[in-house]
C-alpha positions as CSV (number, residue, x, y, z in Angstrom):
1,X,128.3,99.6,95.1
2,X,127.7,99.7,98.8
3,X,126.2,97.6,101.5
4,X,124.5,98.7,104.7
5,X,125.4,97.2,108.1
6,X,122.0,95.5,108.3
7,X,122.3,91.7,108.6
8,X,119.4,89.8,107.0
9,X,118.1,86.6,108.8
10,X,117.0,85.1,105.5
11,X,117.8,85.5,101.8
12,X,116.8,88.7,100.2
13,X,114.2,87.6,97.6
14,X,113.2,90.9,95.8
15,X,114.7,94.3,95.7
16,X,113.6,97.4,93.8
17,X,113.7,101.2,93.9
18,X,110.7,103.0,95.3
19,X,109.1,106.4,95.4
20,X,110.9,107.8,92.3
21,X,114.3,106.3,93.4
22,X,114.2,107.9,96.9
23,X,114.1,104.5,98.7
24,X,114.9,100.8,98.3
25,X,112.3,98.1,99.0
26,X,113.5,94.5,99.6
27,X,111.9,91.3,100.9
28,X,113.4,89.1,103.5
29,X,111.4,86.2,104.8
30,X,107.9,87.3,105.8
31,X,108.7,91.1,105.9
32,X,109.8,93.8,103.6
33,X,112.3,96.5,104.5
34,X,112.1,100.2,103.5
35,X,115.7,101.6,103.2
36,X,116.9,105.1,102.6
37,X,120.2,105.5,100.9
38,X,122.8,108.1,99.9
39,X,125.4,107.5,97.2
40,X,128.6,109.6,97.6
41,X,130.0,110.2,94.2
42,X,132.7,112.6,95.1
43,X,136.2,111.7,93.9
44,X,139.1,112.1,96.3
45,X,142.3,110.1,95.6
46,X,143.5,110.4,99.1
47,X,140.3,109.0,100.7
48,X,139.1,106.8,97.9
49,X,139.0,103.6,100.1
50,X,136.8,105.2,102.8
51,X,133.2,104.3,102.4
52,X,130.9,107.3,102.5
53,X,127.8,105.9,100.9
54,X,125.1,105.0,103.4
55,X,122.1,102.8,103.5
56,X,119.8,102.9,106.5
57,X,116.7,100.9,107.6
58,X,113.7,103.2,107.8
59,X,111.1,100.6,108.8
60,X,110.3,96.9,108.6
61,X,106.8,95.8,107.5
62,X,105.8,92.2,108.4
63,X,103.2,90.4,106.4
64,X,100.5,88.8,108.5
65,X,100.4,85.0,109.0
66,X,102.9,83.9,106.3
67,X,106.2,82.2,106.2
68,X,107.6,84.1,103.2
69,X,106.7,86.8,100.8
70,X,106.5,85.4,97.3
71,X,105.9,88.6,95.4
72,X,106.0,92.3,95.9
73,X,104.9,95.2,93.7
74,X,105.3,99.0,94.2
75,X,105.2,101.7,91.6
76,X,108.5,103.7,91.2
77,X,107.5,105.8,88.1
78,X,105.3,108.2,90.1
79,X,104.6,109.0,93.8
80,X,102.5,106.1,95.2
81,X,102.3,105.0,98.8
82,X,100.8,101.6,98.0
83,X,102.9,98.4,98.3
84,X,101.3,95.1,97.5
85,X,102.7,91.8,98.8
86,X,101.7,88.2,98.4
87,X,102.8,85.4,100.8
88,X,103.3,81.7,100.9
89,X,99.9,81.5,102.7
90,X,98.2,82.5,99.4
91,X,97.1,85.9,100.8
92,X,97.6,89.3,99.4
93,X,98.3,92.3,101.7
94,X,98.0,96.0,100.9
95,X,100.3,98.4,102.7
96,X,100.0,102.1,102.8
97,X,103.5,103.4,103.5
98,X,102.1,107.0,104.0
99,X,100.2,105.6,107.1
100,X,103.0,103.1,107.8
101,X,100.8,100.1,108.1
102,X,98.9,97.3,106.5
103,X,95.4,98.4,105.2
104,X,93.9,95.2,103.9
105,X,94.4,91.5,103.6
106,X,92.8,89.3,100.9
107,X,93.0,85.7,101.9
108,X,93.2,82.8,99.4
109,X,93.8,85.0,96.3
110,X,94.7,81.9,94.2
111,X,94.8,78.2,94.7
112,X,98.6,78.4,94.9
113,X,101.0,81.1,96.1
114,X,101.1,84.2,94.0
115,X,104.3,84.4,92.0
116,X,103.7,87.8,90.4
117,X,101.8,91.0,91.1
118,X,101.7,93.7,88.4
119,X,100.3,97.2,89.2
120,X,99.1,99.6,86.5
121,X,101.9,102.1,86.1
122,X,100.5,103.8,83.0
123,X,102.2,104.4,79.7
124,X,104.0,107.3,78.1
125,X,102.2,106.4,74.8
126,X,98.6,106.8,76.0
127,X,96.4,108.5,78.6
128,X,94.2,106.7,81.1
129,X,91.4,107.6,83.4
130,X,92.7,108.2,87.0
131,X,90.6,105.2,88.2
132,X,92.7,102.9,86.0
133,X,95.6,103.3,88.4
134,X,93.6,101.4,91.0
135,X,93.9,98.2,88.9
136,X,96.5,95.4,89.5
137,X,96.9,91.8,88.4
138,X,98.1,88.7,90.2
139,X,99.1,85.3,88.8
140,X,99.9,81.9,90.3
141,X,101.3,78.8,88.6
142,X,98.4,76.8,87.2
143,X,95.8,79.3,88.3
144,X,95.7,81.9,85.6
145,X,95.6,85.7,85.9
146,X,93.2,87.7,88.1
147,X,92.5,91.4,87.6
148,X,91.8,93.3,90.9
149,X,90.6,96.8,91.9
150,X,92.2,98.4,95.0
151,X,89.0,100.3,95.8
152,X,86.8,97.2,96.2
153,X,89.6,94.5,96.7
154,X,87.6,92.3,94.3
């Protein structure tokens, strides 16, 4: 295990690997952080206490007009630049990490804050049309499940 030198101003709420394990995404307050990392697995009995693994901040992405990110979703199984976040303001925001910015905000997605976002990651047991990867679902306590299309944001 290793820890970067980055100090977080709030609790880290979500963390996951991203872009086929090339990066780490984590949520802290109203922003998520994209981190690069390198794990040093060399064994040297003389220098075993020296920390050579590194974790660096690549970029911070703030979510607009919210106090806290309540859910985050990003596909790690294949190369995808899309990161979806939901905030305490009941909005959903779409980030394109290839462009390095937010590309869309959908206000009032549910009557309560979204507590889970699920993107279509495909299956090793069946094939899908390429358009199916544009689908994602959101859910909020007491408000059911909604199916969305990234192309129309409806």
